[in-house]
N, C-alpha and C positions, 0 to 999 in steps of 0.2 A: 370670237378668244374665248366665250366659255366653252364650247364645243370641244374647241382644241386643248382646253385642260382638263375637261373630262376624259379625254383622248389619253393625254397623258396619263393621268392617275391612275387610267386602266391598264396601260402598258407598266407603268411602274409598278402594282400592284402584281403583276403577271410576271414581271422580272425576280419580285421578291418572293412571291410563290414558289416560282421553282428554284429558287438560290436555297428558302428552304427547306423544302422539300428534298433538293439534293444533297444537302447537309444533314437533314435527318435520317437518309437510307446510309451514305458514306458512314456515318457515327455509328450507325447502326452494324454496318457491314462488319469494322474494324474492331466496335466491342464484341462483336461474336467471335471473329477469329480469334482474338486477344483471350475470350471465353472458351472457346474450344480447347486453345493450345495448353492453357492452365491446368483444363480438366484432363486431359492426355498425359500430363507431367504429373499430375498428383494420383493419377491412376497408377503410371509406371513407379513412382514412388514407394506406392503403395506393395506393388508388387517386388520391388526391391529389397521393401521390408520382411515381405513373407520368407522372400528367397535366404536373403541371410538369416533370418531366424530357424528358418530348417536345413539348411547346410551341415554337412558332417564336419564339426568344428572340430574333432579330434584327427581324423584323415587330413584338413586344411593345416593341423599344426603340425603333423609329420611329414607333409609338404614343406613348410615353413623352415624345416629342421636339416632338410636337403632342398632346395630348389631347383629341380632337375623334371624332366619328365619321367616319371616315376609311377609306381601303379598306384599312390595317392593322387598325382597329376591328373590322370587317366577319369581316376573314378570323378573328380571334383569338376573334370570340365565337360565329359559325359551329363553331371547333373546339370550343370549350366547349359549346354546345348538343349537340352530336352525344356528347361525354361522357357530358353530365347522363342523357340518354335510355338510351344503353348501361348506365350503372349503375343507374338509376332514382332519380336524386336530386331532391329539392325545388329546389334552385339550385347551379348550379357556376360560379364568379366568379373576381377577381382581386382583391386587395386590394392598398392602397396602404399600408403602414407607414412614415409618418416620424415620428408622434407614440407614445411608449410606452406613453400611456391611449386613445385614441381609432384607429380605422382606418380605411379609404373604401373603398367598394366602386368600382372601376373599369369594367371589362367584364363585363356577365353572361350568362350563357352561356343565353340565350333565343333564340326565333323572333323574324326579323327584324320580324314584325307584331306585336311583344306591345310595348306602349308603356309609359311610366309610369317608366322607372328612367333613370338619369341617371347621367354620368360623375362620381365624386368625390362621391355620396351616403354619407352616415353610415352606417355598418355596427353589429350589436348584438354584435358580439363582446364579450366582457368583457373588463375592464382585466386579468386575471390575464393569459388569455391571451393578448391584444395586446403583454404585456409581454413573453411568450415569444418572439412570432414578431418584436420588434423586436430580441430577443436573436438571431436565425438561428435559433431552436427549433421542431420541429413542436407542434402542439398539438390537445388535444381540450377542449372543452366540456361541461357537463352540458345536460340538457335546457333549452333558451332560452325562456321564455314571451314572447310577441311579439303583441301585440295586433292587428296587422294581417296578417303572414303565418301566426299561428298556433303553435303548439310543435313545434321542431325542435332540433336537436343539430349542431354547426358542426365541422369537422376544417380544418386547415391546413397548408399543406406550401410550403417555400420556392422559390420559382423562381431559378435562378443561371446566369448570364453562362458564358461559358468561361474566366474569370478566377476564378471560385467566389464572386464578390460577388454579396448577395441584391439582387432588383432588382425583385423583388415576392413576392407569395404565391395560392396556390391557396386559395380556400375552396371547402368543401362543406357545404352544409346536408341533411341527413337529415331527413324528416317525422316527427313522434314519431308519427303516424298508422303510418308505415311501420316504425317500431320494435315498436307497438304491435300491430300485424298478424303479424309474425315472432315477438314474443313469445306471442302468441296462439295461432299455428301450432306452436311447441315445446311450450308448454305444454302443448297438445291430445295432441301427438305423446308424451307423458312423463307423461301423466294415469296411463297402467296405472303408471309408477315410482310417482305420489304411492298409489295404492291399493295398491299391493305393499307399499311402506314402511308404511302403515297395519296393513295385516293381518300383515304380518312383527311388528311391535310385539306384536299381539293375540295370535297363534301366539306367541311369547316369554313374552310374561308368562302364557299361557295354562300353556306347557309348566313355566313355574318354578311356577305355582300347582300343577299335576298331580303335579310332583318333591315338590315339598312334600307333598305329601296322601299320595302312594305311600311316601315315605321316614317319615312318622308311620306310616302302614299297616306299612310293614315292621317299624317300630321295635315297636309294639304288637305284633304277632305275636310277634318274638321276645322281648319282655318273656314273654307270654301261655307260649309255648313251655320258656321259662325255667322260670317257675314252675311250670308242670307236670313238669317234669324233677324240681325238688326237691320238689314236694308229693309225688310218687310216690317217693322217698328215704328221704320224711321219713315218710311214712304205710309203707311196711317197716322202718324203724327203728323206729316205735311198734308195728309189730307184732309185731315179733321183740323186743323190751320186754315185752311182752303176754306174750306166749309164755313166755319166761322168768320173769317174775313167776308165771304158773300153774304152771311146773314148781317153783320154787323154794317155793310153797305146797303143792305135793304132795311134797317131799324131805323137806320140815319133817313131814307125817302121816306121812312112813314112819320116819323117824328116830323119832319120837314113839310110833309101834306099836310098833319092836324095844326102844325101851327099858321101854315098857308090860309087855312080854314076857320083859323080864329077858335080852337078846339082846345083851350089850354089844360082842363082837364082830362079830356081823352090823351094829350100828350104827357101828363103827371101820371096816368095809372098805367100809360105804356112803358114808361121809365120806372116805375115801380117795380113791373114783371121783369125789365131788363135788368135792373139790380139785382133781385135772386139769380140768374143767368150768372152775373158778374161773378158775386159771393158763391155760387157753386164752383164757378172753374178755380176761384182763388183755392179754396180748397183742396184742391187737385195737389198741392203740396204737401208731401207726404212726409211722416216723420218714420224713415225706414232704414236701419244701418246699411242695408245691402243694396250699392247703386246701382247694378242690374236691377234688382227686384223694384227698385223706387221708380225707375225709369220707366220699365214695362206695366207697374201698375198704372201710373199716370196716364199710359197711353192708353189702355185699355180703358180707362176710368171715362176717357176724352171720347173716345169712340162709342163708349155705353149712352153718356151723354147726347150724342148726336144722333141715337137710335131711340132717345126719349126712354132707355132701361135705367132702373136703380140700381146702382151698385153701390155694394159695401166694402169694406176692407176691415182685416181683424189680420195686425201683422205683426208677431214677438219680435222683443226686441233683441234679435241675434244675427252674427253675421253669416250664417250659413253656409262657413267656409268649408264644411265635412262633404259638400257637392257640387261639381264643376257649376260655374257662372251658366254656361252654353247648357247645361245638362238642364240646371233648376230655369231657365227662359224658356227653355224647349216643352218641357212637362206644362209649367203654367201658361204659356201662350196658346198652347192645340187645345187645354181644358177650357180654357177663356173664352179663344173663338169659338168653340162648339158651342159655348153657354151662351153666347150672343146669338149665335143661328139659330140655335132654339128658342130664346127667349124673344125674335125676332116677329118669330111665328103669331104670337098672343097678340092681343089688343094693348096698344101703350099702355095702360090702366092696370096689366097685369104683369107685365115685365119687370124681373127683378133677378137679380146675381148677388150671390153673396160668395166673399173670397176670404178664406183663412190660412195663414200659412203659421205654424207653430213649433216649436223646438224645445225638446228638454233634452236632458243627459243622457238619451237613449235613442230618440230616432227626431226626424222632420213628418211632421204631417202638414199636408196641402191639401185645400176642401175646397172645391167650386160647387154651391147648388144653385140651381136657377131655375124659372118656372119656363114651360114649355112642353111640346107633346113627350108623352112617354116613350120610352125606347122598347118594342115589344120584341125585337130579336137580341137583347143584352149577350147572348153568348157569343155571339159573331162578332163583335163590333171592336173586338181587338186584330181581326186579322185584316192584313194588307185588301186594300180596296174594298173593303164594305163599308158602306155608309146608307143613311137613311135618306139622304136628302140625295135629288138627282142631279146629273153633272149640268155644270154652267160654261156655257162659252168656250167649251172644251177643257175646262179645269177638271183635275183630278180630284177625287173625293176619296176617301176612306183610308188616308194617311197619316192624318193626325194623332188618333189613340193608339193607332200600329207603332208609329214612332215614341210615345210615350212608354208603351207597354215595354220596349228595346230596350228604353234608358233604363226605366224601373226596374228589371231584370238584371241589367248590369250592376248595378247597386243593391241587388239579393233584398230588394223592396218588393210592396204589395200594392197592388191597384184593384179596387174595387168600383164598380159601377149600381148605384140603387136609383131605381125608377120605379119604385113601389107605389109612392105617392102619386094621388091623382095632379097632374100637370106640375110634378118638380123632379126634377133629377141630380143626384148627388154624386159628384166624382171623388174618391178618396186615395189619396197615395201616402203612403207610410215608407219612409228611408231609415233604414237602421244606422246608426251612428257609429262607425268602427273608429 
């Protein structure tokens, strides 16, 4: 069932990815076509304004007084034809705008041998743009579908005399084929952009998926490491309790033996020593605000007692909430385990461990001091696999301080090991509070 859900999620994610990628490419394509069309129209309008400002106004006025194919007509026609050739337009012509709904073409800018166009023929400029021209404004049409001349886009700009009066309009028709050719060239030039957008979306989606899987893996590993840490401490606690139970049975047997031998004084003396041990066990209940830290130190205290190690604590009344509980436990657990191992190499009367957990406004300071053999190669102790002890029963050594160093570095902290005093080693970890 879980596998089917995962497959369904992957299929839906893929479909959504394809859909969004397609929409992105289609939107970019439509926007680019529109941009190209607007750009060409604006350039053509600038050309129309330029032609209108440079046309021989006096000659055109002479033509308007007698609108027929006279010398003024051919002069203007030749000028408009030259302009048409230079800008690559379908047609360049003058317009008469005396009616707010209909415009008429007066002079077509074509070679003299081209026939079929006459003065005053109706023009296909839409009424909306004719109304603008009638009001003396420039205009740009959408693509016009013409059954005779095909599809084209028209722009217009007014021709004004020296008084500023509009006497006619310059019209320019840009063939839709020209528009499409330019659009195709622009799209071809930007093909890599479309591909890049698609690949980018794929990469972003893939990265999100990868980061999600990576995060899940990291969380799983962290949970597993946390479980391992607490399982190890629980096993130690169970072992200690089992050891106490075994010792308790032995104590009962000894007391029973003294009483059987009618040695009450010996029994009282033995009970006095037992009372001291019971009092020490009662003292394991530490007044510490951090629950995880309290459990850890209680467990380590019990382990130390089983090894006849004198262990003392100094813990600040602080929640230690600026460091993750798992990281705090890993640091102290590894340092204390190393201290216990080192102290066990001395005789019972020399075994001593002092633990300090202090907190102020700027940092946490964790310090573990133990008696035991001095560390000779102190510079190597943070390397993975380095250990001053020999492997036992296939147990991997040299991982504890490496793990501690990795965690301390994660918090931009510092760790130092001082083994300069005779038979005494101190490990100090400082974690800045951010």
